[in-house]
N, CA, C and O of each residue as an XYZ file, in Angstrom:
612
protein
N     115.260     71.370     80.237
C     116.375     71.325     81.589
C     115.112     70.156     82.180
O     113.890     70.185     82.328
N     115.987     69.374     82.354
C     114.963     68.238     83.548
C     115.874     67.827     84.381
O     117.076     68.007     84.186
N     115.287     67.108     85.603
C     115.378     67.769     86.518
C     116.318     65.694     87.104
O     115.855     64.554     87.085
N     117.573     66.220     87.476
C     118.690     64.895     88.158
C     117.845     64.202     88.633
O     116.642     64.219     88.370
N     118.726     63.152     89.796
C     117.900     62.336     90.549
C     118.189     63.365     91.563
O     117.265     63.738     92.286
N     119.102     63.752     91.668
C     119.835     64.026     92.531
C     118.975     65.492     92.799
O     118.568     65.595     93.956
N     118.743     66.292     92.163
C     117.949     67.126     92.215
C     116.864     66.749     92.192
O     116.139     67.694     92.503
N     116.232     65.773     91.974
C     114.735     65.041     92.317
C     114.981     65.279     94.323
O     114.548     66.184     95.035
N     115.797     64.108     94.683
C     115.949     64.103     96.053
C     116.927     65.258     96.620
O     117.791     64.757     97.340
N     117.006     66.270     96.533
C     117.717     67.349     97.530
C     116.236     67.642     97.657
O     115.636     67.410     98.706
N     115.789     68.030     96.840
C     114.454     69.263     97.032
C     113.292     68.474     97.184
O     112.254     69.011     96.797
N     113.198     67.255     97.684
C     112.432     66.582     98.741
C     113.125     66.075     99.994
O     112.581     65.233    100.708
N     114.166     66.515    100.232
C     115.114     66.411    101.069
C     114.774     67.967    102.062
O     114.733     68.144    103.279
N     114.618     68.685    101.167
C     114.864     70.314    101.803
C     112.898     70.618    102.466
O     112.634     71.486    103.298
N     112.164     69.975    102.034
C     110.844     69.049    101.656
C     110.615     69.165    103.283
O     110.308     70.039    104.094
N     110.918     67.883    103.277
C     111.017     67.382    104.637
C     111.648     68.063    105.537
O     111.139     68.282    106.637
N     112.342     68.313    105.341
C     113.206     69.442    106.375
C     112.614     70.790    106.936
O     112.900     71.228    108.050
N     111.805     71.368    106.095
C     110.493     72.379    105.813
C     109.474     71.933    106.427
O     108.760     72.850    106.834
N     109.061     70.797    106.695
C     108.422     70.134    107.258
C     108.305     69.915    108.364
O     107.296     69.306    108.717
N     109.749     70.514    109.810
C     109.718     69.773    110.313
C     110.432     70.577    110.771
O     111.272     70.217    111.595
N     110.332     71.854    110.403
C     111.680     73.038    110.878
C     111.498     73.272    111.869
O     112.578     73.340    112.455
N     110.467     73.516    112.679
C     110.301     73.847    114.284
C     110.724     72.885    115.133
O     110.697     73.208    116.320
N     111.280     71.306    114.757
C     111.040     69.552    115.253
C     112.584     69.758    115.074
O     113.051     68.868    114.363
N     113.794     70.939    115.636
C     115.212     70.743    115.590
C     116.062     69.856    114.723
O     115.682     69.407    113.641
N     116.968     69.683    115.142
C     117.999     68.479    114.480
C     116.926     67.580    113.509
O     115.822     67.444    114.036
N     117.063     67.023    112.335
C     116.435     66.149    112.043
C     117.072     64.224    111.821
O     118.098     64.544    111.221
N     117.130     63.178    111.862
C     118.428     61.970    112.429
C     118.053     62.339    110.036
O     117.110     62.974    109.565
N     119.147     61.671    109.273
C     119.672     61.178    107.961
C     117.974     59.607    107.866
O     117.026     59.514    107.086
N     118.388     58.763    109.027
C     117.255     57.392    108.325
C     115.315     57.762    108.244
O     114.280     57.297    107.766
N     115.680     58.594    108.851
C     113.820     59.513    109.404
C     114.002     60.536    108.517
O     112.981     61.095    108.920
N     114.467     61.416    107.510
C     114.086     61.349    106.113
C     114.221     60.863    105.259
O     113.291     60.970    104.459
N     115.220     60.160    104.904
C     115.782     58.769    104.503
C     113.957     57.798    103.896
O     113.277     57.653    102.880
N     113.963     57.515    104.929
C     112.631     56.777    105.883
C     111.174     57.677    104.912
O     110.627     57.053    104.003
N     110.822     58.769    105.174
C     109.828     59.332    104.627
C     109.912     59.519    103.314
O     108.920     59.418    102.591
N     111.053     59.800    102.884
C     110.638     60.419    100.801
C     111.315     59.357     99.990
O     112.042     59.555     99.016
N     111.043     58.418    100.418
C     112.101     56.926    100.109
C     113.412     57.915     99.563
O     113.370     58.576     98.526
N     114.151     57.878    100.163
C     115.815     57.968     99.116
C     116.613     57.237    100.187
O     116.710     57.421    101.400
N     117.207     56.263     99.277
C     118.258     55.561     99.683
C     119.680     56.306    100.819
O     120.632     56.940    100.364
N     119.522     56.092    101.870
C     120.694     56.945    102.260
C     121.617     57.200    102.866
O     121.880     58.082    103.684
N     122.601     55.678    102.087
C     123.943     56.674    100.867
C     124.067     57.121    100.023
O     125.169     57.515     99.639
N     122.846     57.270     99.287
C     123.402     59.141     99.281
C     122.139     59.606     99.398
O     121.570     59.126     98.419
N     121.395     60.220     99.974
C     120.780     60.587    100.573
C     121.887     62.046    101.387
O     121.814     63.257    101.590
N     122.896     60.820    101.626
C     124.269     61.366    102.409
C     125.086     62.575    101.574
O     125.880     63.469    101.868
N     124.548     62.169    100.582
C     125.484     62.737     99.675
C     125.756     64.155     99.773
O     126.561     64.980    100.206
N     124.072     63.931     98.803
C     123.193     64.869     98.790
C     122.585     65.585     99.942
O     121.614     66.313     99.733
N     123.253     65.389    101.591
C     122.690     66.256    102.192
C     124.298     67.220    102.735
O     124.453     68.322    103.260
N     124.943     66.498    102.433
C     127.199     67.073    102.161
C     126.461     67.982    101.607
O     125.678     68.699    102.231
N     126.686     68.024    100.223
C     126.093     69.145     98.911
C     125.722     70.270     99.357
O     126.309     71.352     99.327
N     124.153     69.830    100.015
C     123.613     71.045    100.084
C     124.379     71.893    101.283
O     124.424     73.122    101.231
N     125.036     71.073    102.470
C     125.583     72.367    103.620
C     126.624     72.889    102.795
O     127.334     73.849    103.092
N     126.676     72.307    101.887
C     128.566     73.348    101.519
C     127.864     74.189    100.729
O     128.716     75.011    100.394
N     126.558     74.587    100.078
C     126.046     75.262     99.435
C     125.424     75.756    100.484
O     124.898     76.769    100.022
N     125.043     75.673    101.997
C     124.510     76.435    103.092
C     123.115     76.417    103.187
O     122.509     77.211    103.907
N     122.508     75.470    102.435
C     121.251     75.466    102.491
C     120.701     74.507    104.121
O     119.634     74.538    104.732
N     121.902     73.787    104.357
C     121.704     72.988    105.740
C     122.931     72.196    105.989
O     123.766     71.537    105.370
N     122.488     72.773    107.822
C     123.374     72.070    108.867
C     123.217     70.980    109.791
O     122.236     70.249    109.927
N     124.058     70.968    110.265
C     123.808     69.627    110.656
C     125.055     69.899    112.563
O     125.910     70.702    112.937
N     124.466     68.847    113.061
C     125.298     68.839    114.548
C     125.034     67.399    114.410
O     124.168     66.566    114.143
N     126.495     67.601    114.804
C     126.870     65.500    115.099
C     126.368     65.132    117.012
O     126.140     66.085    117.757
N     126.300     64.051    117.391
C     126.471     63.199    118.080
C     124.693     62.896    118.849
O     123.748     63.016    118.069
N     124.409     62.551    120.233
C     122.953     62.822    120.372
C     121.948     63.792    119.930
O     122.363     64.945    119.815
N     120.890     63.605    119.695
C     119.834     65.056    119.479
C     120.769     65.217    118.000
O     121.166     66.382    118.035
N     121.020     64.903    117.386
C     121.987     65.601    116.118
C     121.607     65.299    114.906
O     120.756     64.416    114.793
N     122.052     65.844    113.900
C     120.794     65.905    112.893
C     120.943     66.386    111.338
O     122.017     66.850    110.956
N     120.278     66.310    110.812
C     120.179     67.436    109.484
C     119.278     68.710    109.965
O     118.267     68.606    110.660
N     119.903     70.103    109.400
C     118.306     70.950    109.714
C     118.566     72.421    109.078
O     119.561     73.098    109.336
N     117.796     72.705    108.439
C     118.039     74.175    108.095
C     118.885     75.602    108.279
O     119.090     76.220    109.324
N     119.299     75.914    106.952
C     120.745     76.541    108.183
C     119.818     77.971    107.756
O     120.572     78.897    108.053
N     118.719     78.473    107.278
C     117.865     79.157    106.822
C     116.611     78.707    107.153
O     116.351     77.504    107.200
N     115.227     80.205    107.555
C     114.032     79.917    107.392
C     113.652     79.073    105.397
O     114.235     79.117    104.314
N     112.522     78.497    105.873
C     112.017     77.505    104.827
C     111.108     78.926    103.748
O     110.183     78.691    102.970
N     111.382     79.560    103.871
C     110.942     81.040    103.047
C     111.358     81.958    103.104
O     110.755     83.027    103.197
N     113.644     81.606    103.024
C     113.818     82.305    102.462
C     115.570     81.584    101.565
O     116.740     81.942    101.435
N     114.582     80.301    101.128
C     115.789     78.947    100.304
C     114.481     78.996     98.788
O     113.319     78.732     99.095
N     114.660     79.191     97.911
C     114.292     79.301     96.790
C     113.844     77.489     95.626
O     114.813     76.921     95.124
N     113.047     77.152     95.498
C     113.521     75.777     94.759
C     114.571     76.244     93.004
O     115.066     75.263     92.450
N     114.750     77.299     92.482
C     114.954     77.727     91.876
C     117.083     77.472     92.430
O     117.896     76.766     91.832
N     117.458     78.765     94.309
C     118.288     77.977     93.834
C     119.244     76.332     94.434
O     120.222     75.590     94.346
N     117.723     76.711     95.146
C     118.081     74.239     94.705
C     118.566     73.501     93.775
O     119.534     72.740     93.768
N     117.786     73.800     92.956
C     117.752     72.870     91.126
C     119.212     73.919     90.600
O     120.273     73.371     90.300
N     119.102     74.932     90.570
C     121.318     75.341     90.229
C     121.815     75.281     91.357
O     122.421     76.352     91.396
N     122.004     74.757     92.374
C     122.934     74.268     93.589
C     123.464     72.611     93.201
O     124.508     72.053     93.537
N     122.465     72.158     92.477
C     122.524     70.671     92.176
C     122.652     69.938     90.929
O     122.837     68.721     90.904
N     122.564     70.603     89.982
C     121.727     70.552     88.658
C     122.738     71.914     87.719
O     122.465     71.984     86.520
N     123.465     72.582     88.071
C     123.014     73.807     87.210
C     122.839     74.634     86.576
O     122.576     75.474     87.437
N     122.723     75.400     85.189
C     121.833     76.472     84.851
C     120.524     75.588     84.717
O     120.489     74.367     84.873
N     119.072     76.700     84.291
C     117.433     76.273     84.529
C     118.462     75.867     82.662
O     118.677     74.680     82.417
N     118.894     76.845     81.726
C     118.328     76.910     80.714
C     118.246     75.440     79.422
O     119.247     74.782     79.140
N     117.177     75.243     78.946
C     117.316     74.570     78.464
C     119.005     73.959     77.454
O     119.565     72.863     77.497
N     119.419     75.427     76.521
C     120.251     75.190     75.258
C     121.510     76.511     76.291
O     121.055     77.650     76.395
N     122.358     76.353     76.677
C     123.596     76.862     76.445
C     123.415     78.604     76.337
O     123.464     79.403     77.272
N     123.254     78.809     75.287
C     122.763     80.297     73.679
C     122.159     81.033     75.171
O     122.642     82.148     75.369
N     121.031     80.475     76.380
C     120.219     81.214     76.475
C     120.206     81.498     78.130
O     119.509     82.184     78.878
N     121.969     80.120     78.386
C     121.722     80.104     80.503
C     122.825     82.291     80.383
O     123.640     82.898     79.689
N     121.535     82.558     82.219
C     122.492     83.108     82.783
C     123.954     83.176     83.208
O     124.991     83.762     82.898
N     123.534     82.335     84.020
C     125.083     81.837     84.314
C     125.963     80.635     83.471
O     127.132     80.331     83.709
N     125.420     80.265     82.823
C     126.382     79.255     81.838
C     126.356     79.432     80.847
O     126.568     78.479     80.097
N     126.090     80.709     80.308
C     126.693     81.359     78.994
C     127.094     80.399     78.092
O     127.734     79.539     78.697
N     126.999     80.141     76.823
C     128.280     79.239     75.560
C     126.810     79.290     74.127
O     125.581     79.337     74.176
N     127.829     79.247     73.019
C     127.521     79.961     72.423
C     127.466     78.361     71.909
O     128.290     77.463     72.082
N     125.924     78.353     71.073
C     125.421     76.847     70.221
C     125.803     76.580     69.001
O     125.682     75.511     68.404
N     126.387     77.820     68.536
C     126.153     77.299     67.161
C     125.870     78.448     65.865
O     126.424     78.973     64.898
N     124.532     78.406     66.653
C     123.763     79.836     65.787
C     124.245     80.046     65.155
O     125.291     79.466     65.447
N     124.535     80.897     63.610
C     124.759     81.652     62.487
C     124.549     83.052     63.269
O     125.490     83.836     63.387
N     123.177     83.346     63.835
C     122.656     84.751     64.558
C     122.271     84.900     65.060
O     121.143     85.362     64.888
N     122.865     84.637     66.419
C     122.139     84.498     67.659
C     121.385     85.954     67.735
O     120.304     85.918     68.322
N     121.658     86.793     67.400
C     120.439     87.461     67.850
C     119.085     88.169     67.266
O     118.292     89.020     67.667
N     119.289     87.167     65.828
C     118.193     87.430     65.755
C     117.771     85.343     65.165
O     117.345     85.045     64.049
N     117.946     84.743     65.833
C     117.668     83.608     66.169
C     116.322     83.883     66.596
O     116.131     84.845     67.339
N     115.122     82.974     66.124
C     114.136     82.492     66.660
C     114.077     81.505     67.565
O     113.587     81.788     68.658
N     114.587     80.049     67.306
C     114.914     79.130     68.215
C     115.090     79.319     69.476
O     114.241     78.932     70.278
N     116.291     79.986     69.893
C     117.500     81.100     70.606
C     116.356     82.360     71.629
O     116.573     82.825     72.748
N     115.012     82.630     70.574
C     114.288     83.365     71.423
C     112.918     82.640     71.849
O     112.261     83.582     72.291
N     112.457     81.969     71.913
C     111.791     80.935     72.042
C     112.130     79.457     73.342
O     111.417     78.514     73.685
N     113.557     79.888     73.760
C     114.282     78.992     74.310
C     114.607     79.572     75.322
O     114.816     78.903     76.334
N     114.766     81.212     75.350
C     114.631     81.801     76.255
C     113.466     82.282     77.086
O     113.388     82.517     78.292
N     112.581     82.366     76.110
C     111.000     82.118     77.623
C     111.480     81.340     77.390
O     112.685     81.583     77.323
N     111.209     80.241     77.159
C     110.881     78.996     78.082
C     111.748     78.885     79.852
O     111.277     78.671     80.969
N     112.701     79.064     79.526
C     114.100     79.848     80.768
C     113.400     80.513     81.320
O     112.715     79.914     82.148
N     113.197     81.826     81.224
C     112.308     82.806     82.336
C     111.648     82.123     82.568
O     112.011     81.391     83.489
N     110.025     81.781     81.869
C     109.156     81.007     82.361
C     109.578     79.923     83.920
O     108.943     79.820     84.970
N     110.747     79.320     83.536
C     110.904     78.286     84.171
C     112.039     79.248     85.838
O     111.632     79.199     86.999
N     112.943     79.743     85.549
C     113.128     80.979     86.476
C     112.042     81.812     87.464
O     112.213     82.038     88.662
N     111.001     82.167     86.731
C     110.274     82.393     87.387
C     109.270     81.894     88.815
O     108.944     82.168     89.970
N     109.090     80.815     87.501
C     107.823     80.078     88.821
C     109.412     79.272     90.482
O     109.405     79.272     91.713
N     110.253     78.852     89.573
C     111.219     78.600     90.374
C     111.911     79.347     91.390
O     111.936     79.120     92.600
N     112.661     80.589     90.514
C     112.856     82.165     91.866
C     111.331     82.275     93.111
O     111.247     82.585     94.299
N     110.273     81.816     92.002
C     109.418     82.599     92.897
C     108.604     81.687     94.075
O     107.652     82.043     94.768
N     109.193     80.609     94.059
C     108.454     79.673     95.054
C     109.854     79.261     96.126
O     111.026     79.046     95.816
N     109.211     79.259     97.412
C     110.430     79.052     98.322
C     109.615     77.392     99.355
O     108.590     76.742     99.151
N     110.423     77.312    100.136
C     110.534     75.631    100.739
C     109.169     75.844    101.360
O     108.363     74.924    101.499
N     108.879     77.457    101.834
C     107.792     77.124    102.997
C     106.770     77.661    102.015
O     105.711     77.725    102.639
N     106.583     78.098    100.705
C     105.716     77.784     99.626
C     105.732     76.153     99.616
O     104.909     75.860    100.484
N     106.054     75.408     99.280
C     106.172     74.485     99.043
C     105.192     72.870    100.196
O     104.276     72.049    100.162
N     106.567     73.514    101.202
C     105.592     73.119    102.405
C     104.443     73.254    102.555
O     103.893     72.526    103.381
N     103.775     74.089    101.923
C     102.432     74.759    102.417
C     101.462     73.699    101.280
O     101.039     72.543    101.304
N     101.446     74.142    100.918
C     101.162     73.015     99.308
C     100.978     71.734     99.744
O      99.886     71.189     99.902
N     102.157     71.211     99.954
C     101.888     70.365    100.359
C     101.404     69.721    101.717
O     100.755     68.686    101.868
N     101.673     70.214    102.250
C     100.030     70.328    103.234
C      98.614     71.087    103.429
O      98.217     71.347    104.565
N      97.534     71.586    101.765
C      97.346     71.680    101.447
C      96.687     70.477    101.006
O      95.718     69.910    101.512
N      97.471     70.124     99.816
C      96.932     68.859     99.560
C      97.043     67.469    100.249
O      96.506     66.510     99.694
N      97.625     67.319    101.281
C      97.206     66.605    101.798
C      95.740     66.201    102.996
O      95.107     65.158    103.157
N      95.594     68.100    103.912
C      94.255     67.852    104.002
C      93.215     67.485    103.267
O      92.205     66.927    103.696
N      93.483     67.847    101.936
C      92.097     67.840    100.783
C      92.108     66.393    100.516
O      91.221     65.601    100.198
N      93.161     66.298    100.700
C      92.554     63.672    100.215
C      92.621     63.468    101.280
O      92.177     62.321    101.324
N      93.030     63.922    102.946
C      92.968     62.878    103.803
C      90.531     63.904    104.129
O      89.610     63.491    104.835
N      90.604     65.053    103.261
C      88.933     64.755    103.810
C      88.188     64.522    102.715
O      87.140     65.142    102.534
N      88.595     63.692    101.937
C      87.629     63.069    100.916
C      87.883     61.845    101.470
O      86.965     61.040    101.320
N      88.872     61.443    102.081
C      89.193     59.355    102.346
C      88.936     60.003    104.034
O      89.872     59.453    104.614
N      88.387     60.634    104.836
C      87.665     60.496    105.683
C      86.336     60.037    105.734
O      85.507     60.944    105.654
N      85.711     58.445    105.887
C      84.513     58.067    105.421
C      84.064     57.247    106.575
O      84.995     56.774    107.227
N      83.107     57.020    106.906
C      82.691     55.867    107.587
C      81.609     54.796    106.930
O      80.529     55.182    106.483
N      81.872     53.916    106.926
C      80.736     52.917    106.267
C      80.124     52.022    107.413
O      79.250     51.196    107.150
């Protein structure tokens, strides 16, 4: 599975909203600037995320986008699936998009077994990682980087 640009930008937008979760609605241009996402493309992505129930929006002064649920309730797996479809690298091991792949004996296919193992490993990580986890990792990595870069000559 290769994450599309829509998937990458959607996860970055949700990370940004997770980092600013307690601040109320965030304007789209602020997300776009911080995450280096073209505004017009981000508008489309946020509409998709809104339809999927991950974000909500408020119009008018003080308006913008905000998470529909707390960061600990949104997983990477759910977002990636909503943007890019099944996590499976091949259709014959997909849980939500199963299709035969043309293998003559799928129940004894060693390749299918390996692809299923890869799908299961990816699903385990993505479904077990929330945006609160991603936010916390992000903040920890920034703190470590800042500690290393904080010196005086």
